[in-house]
C-alpha positions in Angstrom: 120.8 197.7 177.9 122.0 194.3 176.8 123.8 193.1 173.7 124.1 189.8 172.0 126.2 188.7 169.0 124.9 185.9 166.8 126.0 184.0 163.7 123.1 183.1 161.4 123.5 180.2 158.9 121.9 181.2 155.6 121.0 179.0 152.7 122.4 180.1 149.3 118.9 180.1 147.9 117.6 182.4 150.6 120.3 185.1 150.9 120.2 188.5 149.3 121.9 189.0 145.9 124.9 190.8 147.4 125.6 188.1 149.9 125.0 185.5 147.2 127.7 187.1 145.0 130.1 187.0 148.0 129.5 183.3 148.5 130.2 182.7 144.8 133.3 184.9 144.6 136.5 183.0 144.9 138.6 186.1 145.7 136.2 187.5 148.5 135.6 185.6 151.8 134.4 188.4 154.2 132.6 191.7 153.9 132.1 194.0 156.8 129.1 196.3 156.3 130.2 199.4 158.2 127.3 201.8 157.6 124.0 201.7 155.7 121.1 203.9 155.0 118.0 202.0 153.9 115.8 205.2 153.9 117.2 206.7 150.7 115.6 206.4 147.4 118.7 204.5 146.4 119.8 202.6 149.5 123.5 203.0 150.3 126.1 200.9 152.0 129.7 201.5 153.0 131.7 198.2 153.4 135.2 196.8 153.6 135.9 193.8 151.4 138.9 191.5 152.0 140.0 191.6 148.4 141.6 194.0 146.0 139.8 196.7 144.0 139.6 194.7 140.8 138.1 191.7 142.5 135.5 193.8 144.3 134.6 195.8 141.2 134.2 192.5 139.2 131.9 191.1 141.8 129.7 194.2 142.1 129.4 194.5 138.3 127.5 191.1 138.4 125.0 192.0 141.2 121.7 192.9 139.7 120.5 195.1 142.6 123.7 197.3 142.5 122.9 200.6 140.8 126.4 202.0 141.0 129.5 202.0 143.2 132.9 203.5 144.0 135.8 201.4 145.3 139.0 202.5 147.0 141.9 200.5 148.4 141.9 200.4 152.2 145.6 201.4 152.5 147.3 200.2 155.6 144.3 197.9 156.6 144.2 195.6 153.6 141.3 195.0 151.4 139.0 197.5 149.7 136.3 200.0 150.8 133.2 199.9 148.6 130.5 202.7 148.6 127.5 201.1 146.9 124.2 202.4 145.7 121.6 199.7 145.5 118.2 199.6 143.8 116.8 198.0 146.9 117.7 196.4 150.2 116.8 192.7 150.5 116.3 190.8 153.7 114.7 187.4 153.9 111.2 187.7 155.3 112.1 185.9 158.5 115.0 188.3 159.2 112.9 191.4 158.4 110.4 190.3 161.0 112.8 189.3 163.7 115.1 192.3 163.4 112.2 194.7 163.1 111.5 194.7 166.8 111.2 198.3 168.0 113.5 197.9 171.0 116.3 196.1 169.2 119.0 197.8 167.1 121.7 196.2 164.8 125.1 197.6 165.7 127.7 197.7 162.8 129.6 196.0 161.4 127.3 193.4 159.9 129.5 190.6 158.5 128.7 188.7 155.3 130.9 185.6 155.2 131.8 183.6 152.1 130.5 180.4 153.8 127.0 181.9 153.8 127.0 182.9 157.5 125.8 186.3 158.7 127.4 187.8 161.8 125.3 190.4 163.8 125.5 192.2 167.1 122.2 193.5 168.5 121.6 195.9 171.3 118.3 196.3 173.2 116.4 195.7 176.4 116.6 192.2 178.0 112.9 191.6 177.3 113.3 192.5 173.6 116.3 190.3 173.1 114.5 187.4 174.7 111.6 188.1 172.3 114.1 188.1 169.4 115.5 184.7 170.6 112.0 183.3 170.7 111.3 184.5 167.1 114.6 183.1 165.8 114.1 179.7 167.4 112.7 177.4 164.8 113.0 180.0 162.0 116.7 179.9 161.4 119.8 178.1 162.5 121.9 180.4 164.6 124.5 180.4 167.4 125.1 183.0 170.1 128.8 184.0 170.2 128.7 186.6 173.0 126.1 188.2 175.3 126.2 190.6 178.2 125.7 194.3 179.2 126.2 196.9 176.5 129.1 199.2 177.4 129.5 201.1 174.1 131.4 200.3 170.9 134.8 198.8 171.4 134.3 198.4 175.1 134.3 194.6 175.4 130.6 194.3 176.2 130.8 190.6 176.5 133.2 190.7 179.5 132.0 189.7 182.9 132.3 192.3 185.7 135.2 190.3 187.2 137.0 190.2 183.8 136.6 193.9 183.4 137.9 194.4 187.0 140.9 192.2 186.1 141.7 194.3 183.0 141.5 197.5 185.0 143.9 196.1 187.6 146.3 194.9 184.9 146.4 198.4 183.4 146.9 200.0 186.8 149.8 197.7 187.8 151.6 198.1 184.5 150.9 194.7 183.1 150.4 196.1 179.6 153.2 198.6 179.8 156.0 198.3 177.3 158.3 197.3 178.8 156.1 195.5 181.3 156.3 197.0 184.9 153.8 194.7 186.6 153.0 191.0 186.5 150.2 188.5 187.3 151.2 188.5 191.0 150.5 192.2 191.1 147.1 191.7 189.4 146.3 188.9 191.8 147.1 191.1 194.8 144.8 193.9 193.5 142.0 191.4 193.0 142.7 189.5 196.2 142.8 186.1 194.5 145.2 183.4 193.5 147.7 184.1 190.7 146.2 181.3 188.6 142.8 182.9 188.9 144.1 186.3 188.0 146.0 184.9 185.0 142.8 183.2 183.7 140.7 186.3 184.1 143.2 188.5 182.2 143.6 185.9 179.5 139.9 185.4 178.9 139.3 189.2 179.0 142.1 189.8 176.5 140.7 187.1 174.2 137.2 188.6 174.3 138.4 192.1 173.6 140.7 191.1 170.8 138.0 188.9 169.1 135.5 191.7 169.4 137.9 194.2 167.9 138.7 191.9 164.9 135.0 191.3 164.3 
């Protein structure tokens, strides 16, 4: 299996009503859609909004496809969780077609950004993801932010094999211990490479893992 993360630029006129409301809201800049069920009579989503309860409730009150909702402060994490029942799910036709491929799945979270962008991670066969890229080309502006083998949620799937090996070596030698009991020289010895190479591998692997976690 392979995975690819993309950022899709969306025009304000083409986005679904919920994303449009997020674009227009001054107090909300990012929404992480954590779970969804489009098969219910009243489609349901669970999301985390980077705003307080009052701001989220005010925004949801003005979205015409929202049937009802419950909001709760995300204590200790910042922001607000919203459990939303919608009258319908809305995807632009070009997205419905491209993301409807049978061998491709969207992996949560899906991120609605206040600048109109949509962040997605998709998992599927290499052939299906190539087909997806062919369908997206010319239909929408997008950028690939990460790609690689799928290793499960939170496993840093965009790491190269060598970066993954470097992280394992760093853990083994105590590089991430507190206090630290190993250094870059120990990692380099495990990898049989120069210290500068080991340092770069660990740094890039850390960056990829942390960015993936924050997304």
